[in-house]
Residue, then its C-alpha position, 0 to 999 in steps of 0.5 A: m266298288k273295290v278300293r286299293r290299299v297298300y301294306s308294307t312288310p319287311s321281308v319276302q317271307d312276311a309278304e307271303a304270310a300277308v298274302r296268305a292271311a289276305r286270301d284266308a280272309g276272302v281276298e281273291d288271288p287276282d286282287v293281291s299284288l306285290i311291289a318290291r325293289g328290282d333285285i328282290e322282284l327278279q329273284a323272289l317274287p312270282e311273276h303273276k303277283k308283281e304289280a305293273p311298274t307303270d301307270f299304263k292302266h290308269a292313264m288309259l282309262r283317264g284318257a278314254g274318259i277325257g277323250g270321249a267327253s271331248g269328242l262328245l262336246a266337239g260333236l254337239v258343237a258341230v251339230a249346233v253349227p248348221p253349215l257343218g251338217l253333222t247328224l247325231a250319228g256323227v256325234a257318236l263317231t266324234t265321241l268314239g274318235g275322241a275316246a280312241v285318241g284320248t286312250w292312245a295318247s294317255s296310254l303312251v304317256g302312262a307307259a312312261l310314268p311309274d305306277p302311283i304306288r311306286r312314286k309315293f312309296e319309293d323310299e319304302i321300296e328302295s329300303g328293301r321292304i315289300l309292298v302288298v297291294i290289296d284290291a277289295d271291297d270295304k267288307t272284305l277289307a274290314r275282314a282282311e286288315p286285322a289278319l294282315l296286321q297280325t302278320g306284321a304288315r303295316h298299313l300305309p297311307f294310300e287308298e284309292p278306287s281300283a282302276l278296273s273294278 
């Protein structure tokens, strides 16, 4: 399972050096993203490297899980109530329906919320520093971290499982 770690760099050039070091250590290109203040992102960062500014992905996944579990529970309760006459196929449909509604509702809310990294390190971003976000397994991170630190990147206190790993 991949883990997300965040490193802070003082400039775009230092962020580029950190990205090169991560790649050289075995981190794949899609597993590296950058977060910066809006004016820096617009002028200096490549579009494909920018982290999404919202919590959409995380919220969507949480909503699918919670909605699916709620739909499953509702379906099982309906099976237990004989007058409703719900079959196991009906349980599957309520589970899918719950997952769909949960995904839809949570993604709407998540699209309005800033990304958790942006929320946690708002002061760091506003001061002009560029955050390098790495999604990798523990083995790859163990190789990459010393290389990142040698470029001047500073490890920030953030570590969580990657949403889509």
